C-alpha positions in Angstrom: 98.2 95.6 112.4 95.6 96.1 109.8 93.5 93.1 108.5 95.3 93.8 105.1 98.7 93.5 106.8 97.8 90.2 108.5 96.6 89.0 105.1 99.8 90.0 103.3 102.0 88.4 106.1 100.0 85.3 105.8 100.5 85.0 102.0 104.1 85.9 102.3 104.7 83.0 104.6 103.6 80.7 101.8 106.5 81.3 99.5 110.2 81.2 100.4 111.6 83.9 97.9 110.7 87.2 96.6 112.5 90.3 95.1 113.7 93.5 96.8 113.7 96.6 94.6 115.4 100.1 95.3 117.9 102.1 93.2 121.7 102.0 93.2 123.6 104.8 91.5 120.4 106.3 90.5 119.3 103.2 88.5 116.4 100.8 89.7 117.2 97.3 90.4 115.6 94.1 91.6 117.5 91.4 93.7 116.4 87.8 94.7 116.0 87.4 98.4 114.9 84.6 100.7 112.4 86.0 103.5 111.0 85.3 106.8 108.4 87.2 108.8 109.2 88.0 112.5 107.1 90.2 114.8 105.3 91.8 111.8 108.7 92.6 110.1 110.3 91.0 107.0 113.7 89.8 107.3 115.8 89.1 104.1 118.6 86.9 103.4 120.7 88.1 100.1 124.0 87.5 98.5 126.4 90.1 99.7 128.7 89.5 96.7 126.8 92.0 94.6 126.8 94.8 97.3 123.1 95.4 96.7 122.5 95.6 100.5 124.7 98.7 100.6 122.2 100.5 98.5 119.2 99.1 100.6 120.8 99.9 104.0 118.9 102.9 105.4 117.0 103.4 102.3 113.3 102.8 101.3 112.9 99.6 99.5 109.8 97.6 98.0 109.9 93.8 98.6 107.5 91.8 96.7 106.6 88.0 96.4 103.9 86.1 94.6 102.6 82.6 93.9 102.7 83.1 90.1 104.3 79.7 89.3 102.3 77.7 92.0 99.5 76.4 89.7 97.0 77.9 92.1 94.1 79.3 90.1 94.1 82.4 92.5 97.1 84.5 91.9 98.3 86.9 94.4 101.2 89.2 95.1 102.2 91.1 98.0 104.3 94.2 98.5 106.0 95.6 101.7 107.4 99.1 101.5 109.7 100.4 104.0 113.1 101.3 105.3 115.7 98.4 105.3 118.6 97.9 107.7 121.3 95.5 107.6 121.1 93.2 110.7 122.6 90.3 112.4 119.6 87.9 113.1 119.2 85.8 116.2 119.8 82.3 116.2 116.1 81.4 116.1 115.7 83.6 113.1 118.6 82.0 111.4 117.0 78.6 111.8 113.6 79.8 110.1 115.8 80.7 107.0 117.0 77.1 106.6 120.2 76.2 105.0 121.8 78.8 102.6 122.4 78.2 98.9 126.0 77.2 98.1 126.4 79.4 95.1 125.0 82.5 93.5 125.7 83.0 89.9 128.6 80.7 90.2 130.3 82.5 93.3 130.2 81.1 96.7 127.0 82.6 98.5 127.9 84.9 101.1 124.7 85.9 103.3 123.9 89.3 104.5 120.5 90.0 106.4 118.2 93.1 106.3 115.1 93.8 108.2 112.3 95.9 106.7 110.1 97.9 108.7 106.8 97.9 106.6 105.3 101.4 106.2 103.0 100.4 103.4 101.6 96.9 102.6 99.6 96.0 99.4 97.9 92.8 98.4 96.7 92.1 94.7 94.9 89.1 93.8 93.8 87.8 90.1 91.1 85.4 90.1 89.8 83.5 87.2 92.8 83.7 84.9 91.9 81.1 82.0 95.3 81.7 80.3 97.6 80.0 82.7 99.5 78.0 80.1 100.5 81.1 78.2 103.8 80.9 76.4 105.8 83.9 75.3 105.7 84.2 71.4 109.0 83.0 69.7 
């Protein structure tokens, strides 16, 4: 594992959620996911009710996470790109995820799990951002 990959995994472990991106019916989409890192692989927990896992399974996806709302003056983002596969996690992996949410967009949360074999890993950092309190124009 390269130093950048180790750094990306270390950063990813600092936040619990990120976004998985792929395409479904030729349209791009992003979906919220909970993640853990096991043996250098990213394991995701998503809501099965939307069917996004069907589009991801066997496809190349990008998974990204960041600390943009942490208040930390050093902002970072990581991205893992690789093939995703639906998996049944081991008991120890399920424990790492912690309790699942009760609802997703008003529907009962139904978990589905995917493992990403990273083929490309990137880390980006933004330091010295004086405009942390930026508000969108109204």
